[in-house]
Structures are given as C-alpha cells and as structure tokens.
C-alpha positions as protocol buffer text, in pm:
chain_id: "A"
residue {
  index: 1
  type: MET
  ca { x: 12574 y: 4145 z: -2619 }
}
residue {
  index: 2
  type: SER
  ca { x: 12789 y: 4402 z: -2795 }
}
residue {
  index: 3
  type: PHE
  ca { x: 12682 y: 4612 z: -3095 }
}
residue {
  index: 4
  type: ALA
  ca { x: 12949 y: 4439 z: -3309 }
}
residue {
  index: 5
  type: GLU
  ca { x: 12821 y: 4095 z: -3233 }
}
residue {
  index: 6
  type: ILE
  ca { x: 12475 y: 4191 z: -3324 }
}
residue {
  index: 7
  type: ILE
  ca { x: 12586 y: 4339 z: -3651 }
}
residue {
  index: 8
  type: LEU
  ca { x: 12789 y: 4033 z: -3729 }
}
residue {
  index: 9
  type: ARG
  ca { x: 12495 y: 3804 z: -3657 }
}
residue {
  index: 10
  type: ILE
  ca { x: 12262 y: 3999 z: -3866 }
}
residue {
  index: 11
  type: GLY
  ca { x: 12510 y: 4020 z: -4150 }
}
residue {
  index: 12
  type: ALA
  ca { x: 12576 y: 3649 z: -4138 }
}
residue {
  index: 13
  type: ALA
  ca { x: 12204 y: 3576 z: -4152 }
}
residue {
  index: 14
  type: ILE
  ca { x: 12148 y: 3797 z: -4450 }
}
residue {
  index: 15
  type: GLY
  ca { x: 12455 y: 3652 z: -4620 }
}
residue {
  index: 16
  type: GLY
  ca { x: 12333 y: 3310 z: -4559 }
}
residue {
  index: 17
  type: TRP
  ca { x: 11992 y: 3382 z: -4711 }
}
residue {
  index: 18
  type: LEU
  ca { x: 12164 y: 3538 z: -5010 }
}
residue {
  index: 19
  type: ILE
  ca { x: 12384 y: 3233 z: -5054 }
}
residue {
  index: 20
  type: PHE
  ca { x: 12083 y: 3004 z: -5032 }
}
residue {
  index: 21
  type: LEU
  ca { x: 11892 y: 3211 z: -5281 }
}
residue {
  index: 22
  type: GLY
  ca { x: 12184 y: 3170 z: -5527 }
}
residue {
  index: 23
  type: LEU
  ca { x: 12177 y: 2797 z: -5489 }
}
residue {
  index: 24
  type: CYS
  ca { x: 11802 y: 2804 z: -5546 }
}
residue {
  index: 25
  type: LEU
  ca { x: 11832 y: 3003 z: -5861 }
}
residue {
  index: 26
  type: THR
  ca { x: 12119 y: 2787 z: -5990 }
}
residue {
  index: 27
  type: LEU
  ca { x: 11906 y: 2471 z: -5934 }
}
residue {
  index: 28
  type: SER
  ca { x: 11606 y: 2634 z: -6093 }
}
residue {
  index: 29
  type: VAL
  ca { x: 11788 y: 2702 z: -6423 }
}
residue {
  index: 30
  type: LEU
  ca { x: 11992 y: 2377 z: -6430 }
}
residue {
  index: 31
  type: PRO
  ca { x: 11740 y: 2186 z: -6653 }
}
residue {
  index: 32
  type: GLN
  ca { x: 11819 y: 2453 z: -6920 }
}
residue {
  index: 33
  type: ALA
  ca { x: 12204 y: 2381 z: -6902 }
}
residue {
  index: 34
  type: ASP
  ca { x: 12386 y: 2197 z: -7178 }
}
residue {
  index: 35
  type: CYS
  ca { x: 12483 y: 1866 z: -7040 }
}
residue {
  index: 36
  type: ASP
  ca { x: 12754 y: 1616 z: -7159 }
}
residue {
  index: 37
  type: PRO
  ca { x: 12670 y: 1269 z: -7030 }
}
residue {
  index: 38
  type: SER
  ca { x: 13026 y: 1162 z: -7016 }
}
residue {
  index: 39
  type: SER
  ca { x: 13118 y: 1458 z: -6776 }
}
residue {
  index: 40
  type: ASP
  ca { x: 12991 y: 1513 z: -6432 }
}
residue {
  index: 41
  type: GLU
  ca { x: 13159 y: 1870 z: -6387 }
}
residue {
  index: 42
  type: LEU
  ca { x: 12813 y: 2029 z: -6376 }
}
residue {
  index: 43
  type: TRP
  ca { x: 12692 y: 1801 z: -6098 }
}
residue {
  index: 44
  type: ARG
  ca { x: 13018 y: 1825 z: -5900 }
}
residue {
  index: 45
  type: GLY
  ca { x: 13004 y: 2207 z: -5911 }
}
residue {
  index: 46
  type: THR
  ca { x: 12649 y: 2227 z: -5799 }
}
residue {
  index: 47
  type: LEU
  ca { x: 12699 y: 1965 z: -5527 }
}
residue {
  index: 48
  type: LEU
  ca { x: 12970 y: 2183 z: -5393 }
}
residue {
  index: 49
  type: PHE
  ca { x: 12745 y: 2488 z: -5413 }
}
residue {
  index: 50
  type: ALA
  ca { x: 12490 y: 2296 z: -5214 }
}
residue {
  index: 51
  type: PHE
  ca { x: 12750 y: 2233 z: -4936 }
}
residue {
  index: 52
  type: VAL
  ca { x: 12812 y: 2609 z: -4943 }
}
residue {
  index: 53
  type: GLY
  ca { x: 12451 y: 2677 z: -4933 }
}
residue {
  index: 54
  type: GLY
  ca { x: 12400 y: 2442 z: -4636 }
}
residue {
  index: 55
  type: ILE
  ca { x: 12668 y: 2631 z: -4446 }
}
residue {
  index: 56
  type: GLY
  ca { x: 12498 y: 2953 z: -4539 }
}
residue {
  index: 57
  type: LEU
  ca { x: 12171 y: 2816 z: -4384 }
}
residue {
  index: 58
  type: LEU
  ca { x: 12377 y: 2743 z: -4059 }
}
residue {
  index: 59
  type: PHE
  ca { x: 12458 y: 3109 z: -4048 }
}
residue {
  index: 60
  type: VAL
  ca { x: 12104 y: 3196 z: -4102 }
}
residue {
  index: 61
  type: GLY
  ca { x: 12020 y: 3047 z: -3772 }
}
residue {
  index: 62
  type: ARG
  ca { x: 12253 y: 3299 z: -3602 }
}
residue {
  index: 63
  type: GLY
  ca { x: 12015 y: 3581 z: -3679 }
}
residue {
  index: 64
  type: ILE
  ca { x: 11694 y: 3415 z: -3567 }
}
residue {
  index: 65
  type: GLU
  ca { x: 11677 y: 3654 z: -3274 }
}
residue {
  index: 66
  type: TRP
  ca { x: 11636 y: 3941 z: -3520 }
}
residue {
  index: 67
  type: SER
  ca { x: 11394 y: 3754 z: -3743 }
}
residue {
  index: 68
  type: ARG
  ca { x: 11148 y: 4034 z: -3726 }
}
residue {
  index: 69
  type: SER
  ca { x: 11390 y: 4261 z: -3912 }
}
residue {
  index: 70
  type: ILE
  ca { x: 11517 y: 4012 z: -4171 }
}
residue {
  index: 71
  type: ARG
  ca { x: 11238 y: 3762 z: -4209 }
}
residue {
  index: 72
  type: TRP
  ca { x: 11152 y: 3895 z: -4558 }
}
residue {
  index: 73
  type: PHE
  ca { x: 11453 y: 3713 z: -4695 }
}
residue {
  index: 74
  type: ALA
  ca { x: 11281 y: 3388 z: -4583 }
}
residue {
  index: 75
  type: LEU
  ca { x: 10981 y: 3434 z: -4811 }
}
residue {
  index: 76
  type: PRO
  ca { x: 11155 y: 3432 z: -5154 }
}
residue {
  index: 77
  type: ALA
  ca { x: 11394 y: 3156 z: -5030 }
}
residue {
  index: 78
  type: ALA
  ca { x: 11116 y: 2926 z: -4932 }
}
residue {
  index: 79
  type: GLY
  ca { x: 10945 y: 2988 z: -5267 }
}
residue {
  index: 80
  type: PHE
  ca { x: 11248 y: 2935 z: -5479 }
}
residue {
  index: 81
  type: ALA
  ca { x: 11344 y: 2629 z: -5270 }
}
residue {
  index: 82
  type: VAL
  ca { x: 11008 y: 2477 z: -5355 }
}
residue {
  index: 83
  type: TYR
  ca { x: 11034 y: 2569 z: -5720 }
}
residue {
  index: 84
  type: ALA
  ca { x: 11388 y: 2411 z: -5734 }
}
residue {
  index: 85
  type: ALA
  ca { x: 11274 y: 2103 z: -5558 }
}
residue {
  index: 86
  type: ILE
  ca { x: 10993 y: 2051 z: -5811 }
}
residue {
  index: 87
  type: GLY
  ca { x: 11256 y: 2062 z: -6091 }
}
residue {
  index: 88
  type: ILE
  ca { x: 11493 y: 1813 z: -5902 }
}
residue {
  index: 89
  type: THR
  ca { x: 11225 y: 1549 z: -5815 }
}
residue {
  index: 90
  type: PRO
  ca { x: 11232 y: 1391 z: -6163 }
}
residue {
  index: 91
  type: ALA
  ca { x: 11606 y: 1340 z: -6106 }
}
residue {
  index: 92
  type: LEU
  ca { x: 11552 y: 1176 z: -5789 }
}
residue {
  index: 93
  type: ILE
  ca { x: 11310 y: 932 z: -5960 }
}
residue {
  index: 94
  type: SER
  ca { x: 11504 y: 872 z: -6273 }
}
residue {
  index: 95
  type: THR
  ca { x: 11868 y: 882 z: -6141 }
}
residue {
  index: 96
  type: SER
  ca { x: 11854 y: 779 z: -5783 }
}
residue {
  index: 97
  type: ILE
  ca { x: 11594 y: 511 z: -5830 }
}
residue {
  index: 98
  type: GLY
  ca { x: 11618 y: 438 z: -6204 }
}
residue {
  index: 99
  type: GLY
  ca { x: 11991 y: 464 z: -6264 }
}
residue {
  index: 100
  type: GLU
  ca { x: 11974 y: 703 z: -6559 }
}
residue {
  index: 101
  type: PRO
  ca { x: 12240 y: 971 z: -6585 }
}
residue {
  index: 102
  type: LEU
  ca { x: 12154 y: 1313 z: -6472 }
}
residue {
  index: 103
  type: CYS
  ca { x: 12161 y: 1452 z: -6825 }
}
residue {
  index: 104
  type: ALA
  ca { x: 11819 y: 1311 z: -6860 }
}
residue {
  index: 105
  type: ILE
  ca { x: 11682 y: 1610 z: -6673 }
}
residue {
  index: 106
  type: ALA
  ca { x: 11901 y: 1864 z: -6833 }
}
residue {
  index: 107
  type: ARG
  ca { x: 11939 y: 1939 z: -7200 }
}
residue {
  index: 108
  type: PRO
  ca { x: 12191 y: 1699 z: -7366 }
}
residue {
  index: 109
  type: THR
  ca { x: 12425 y: 1835 z: -7623 }
}
residue {
  index: 110
  type: GLY
  ca { x: 12321 y: 1619 z: -7902 }
}
residue {
  index: 111
  type: ALA
  ca { x: 12481 y: 1309 z: -7747 }
}
residue {
  index: 112
  type: SER
  ca { x: 12268 y: 1007 z: -7694 }
}
residue {
  index: 113
  type: LEU
  ca { x: 12225 y: 888 z: -7335 }
}
residue {
  index: 114
  type: GLU
  ca { x: 12221 y: 527 z: -7458 }
}
residue {
  index: 115
  type: GLY
  ca { x: 12491 y: 321 z: -7276 }
}
residue {
  index: 116
  type: PHE
  ca { x: 12541 y: 566 z: -6996 }
}
residue {
  index: 117
  type: GLU
  ca { x: 12460 y: 474 z: -6639 }
}
residue {
  index: 118
  type: ALA
  ca { x: 12443 y: 708 z: -6332 }
}
residue {
  index: 119
  type: SER
  ca { x: 12753 y: 716 z: -6120 }
}
residue {
  index: 120
  type: THR
  ca { x: 12753 y: 709 z: -5746 }
}
residue {
  index: 121
  type: LEU
  ca { x: 12787 y: 1101 z: -5751 }
}
residue {
  index: 122
  type: GLU
  ca { x: 12493 y: 1127 z: -5987 }
}
residue {
  index: 123
  type: ARG
  ca { x: 12278 y: 902 z: -5766 }
}
residue {
  index: 124
  type: ALA
  ca { x: 12351 y: 1094 z: -5448 }
}
residue {
  index: 125
  type: TRP
  ca { x: 12319 y: 1447 z: -5617 }
}
residue {
  index: 126
  type: PRO
  ca { x: 11931 y: 1467 z: -5597 }
}
residue {
  index: 127
  type: VAL
  ca { x: 11919 y: 1338 z: -5245 }
}
residue {
  index: 128
  type: VAL
  ca { x: 12177 y: 1596 z: -5121 }
}
residue {
  index: 129
  type: GLN
  ca { x: 12008 y: 1876 z: -5315 }
}
residue {
  index: 130
  type: LEU
  ca { x: 11663 y: 1805 z: -5181 }
}
residue {
  index: 131
  type: ALA
  ca { x: 11796 y: 1787 z: -4838 }
}
residue {
  index: 132
  type: VAL
  ca { x: 11962 y: 2114 z: -4847 }
}
residue {
  index: 133
  type: LEU
  ca { x: 11642 y: 2275 z: -4999 }
}
residue {
  index: 134
  type: ALA
  ca { x: 11429 y: 2111 z: -4733 }
}
residue {
  index: 135
  type: PHE
  ca { x: 11658 y: 2261 z: -4464 }
}
residue {
  index: 136
  type: GLY
  ca { x: 11617 y: 2602 z: -4619 }
}
residue {
  index: 137
  type: VAL
  ca { x: 11238 y: 2566 z: -4619 }
}
residue {
  index: 138
  type: VAL
  ca { x: 11270 y: 2463 z: -4237 }
}
residue {
  index: 139
  type: GLN
  ca { x: 11475 y: 2771 z: -4166 }
}
residue {
  index: 140
  type: ALA
  ca { x: 11222 y: 2998 z: -4342 }
}
residue {
  index: 141
  type: ILE
  ca { x: 10947 y: 2857 z: -4128 }
}
residue {
  index: 142
  type: ARG
  ca { x: 11159 y: 2905 z: -3818 }
}
residue {
  index: 143
  type: TYR
  ca { x: 11211 y: 3262 z: -3900 }
}
residue {
  index: 144
  type: TRP
  ca { x: 10836 y: 3334 z: -3972 }
}
residue {
  index: 145
  type: ARG
  ca { x: 10746 y: 3151 z: -3640 }
}
residue {
  index: 146
  type: ALA
  ca { x: 10997 y: 3345 z: -3434 }
}
residue {
  index: 147
  type: ALA
  ca { x: 10886 y: 3671 z: -3602 }
}
residue {
  index: 148
  type: GLN
  ca { x: 10521 y: 3599 z: -3523 }
}
residue {
  index: 149
  type: LYS
  ca { x: 10613 y: 3503 z: -3162 }
}
residue {
  index: 150
  type: ARG
  ca { x: 10812 y: 3834 z: -3121 }
}
residue {
  index: 151
  type: ASN
  ca { x: 10525 y: 4032 z: -3283 }
}
residue {
  index: 152
  type: ALA
  ca { x: 10275 y: 3885 z: -3034 }
}
residue {
  index: 153
  type: GLU
  ca { x: 10492 y: 3985 z: -2738 }
}
residue {
  index: 154
  type: PRO
  ca { x: 10435 y: 4335 z: -2605 }
}
residue {
  index: 155
  type: GLU
  ca { x: 10735 y: 4561 z: -2643 }
}
residue {
  index: 156
  type: SER
  ca { x: 10889 y: 4680 z: -2313 }
}
C-alpha cells in the first residue's frame, strides 16, 4: 500500500468522524430550534445531513486498519450519538407512531399544533436519524475493538 493511499484512508476516516460529529451536534440542539408546523424545511435539511453523515460513516470504515491512531474520534462520536438519540426518541413515539407533527419535539413559533398531522417525511425522519446514529455507535465499537485487538498483538 502506498503512502498516499494510507494518508487518504486516514484523512477519509477523520473527515467521516467529523461529519458524523457535526450531525450529532445538530441533532442535539434541534429541540431548541424554532419550528413552523406548516413547513418541513428544518426536517428536510437535517434528513439530507443524515444522508451525508451516513456516507461519512462509510468513509470511517476505510480507516479501521489505523484505528489505534484515530480511535479517539470514536469516543465523543458515540457519546454524542447516544445523547442525540435520547432527544430523538420522543419524536419516534409521538410522530412515527402517534402521527403528531415533528414540531411537537421542537419549540413552535407560537403557532398552535392543532389541526396539523405528520407528513410521510416527518414520520420517516426519526427512524432514519436513529438508524444513522446507531450505525455511528456500531462504527465506534468497531474502532475500539480493532484498536484493542491491535494493542494485544505484539509489534514486529
């Protein structure tokens, strides 16, 4: 393997972790956002960001061979993913199952939520976000296990 390929794989892994951390931080502060129940722009934007975060997690897998060096990115990523998932779980229950608009978990802009029902996008939003967050936790566990395995092997 050439030096350039090693640098690209490590860079892709670090970049993937940073993108995923950005997604986790965005989802963590989402309940504090102003929300208009007649618009789904906020939910479309974060759904697109979840897609980008999922691609970033695929890039994270490219650097698993060097997990000993970059495993410390996995620790805050897993913590923020769990924290964001705790904030999204009420949306799964109220929106995906109950049919309420997603603005019920955010801060509505003074508008009443009466008469608004969750769209298909709003019903799918918590499921997609939780799936991407779970994939991030799985990748973090893979990094720590690979790093522990490499630490147990004697260096030659």
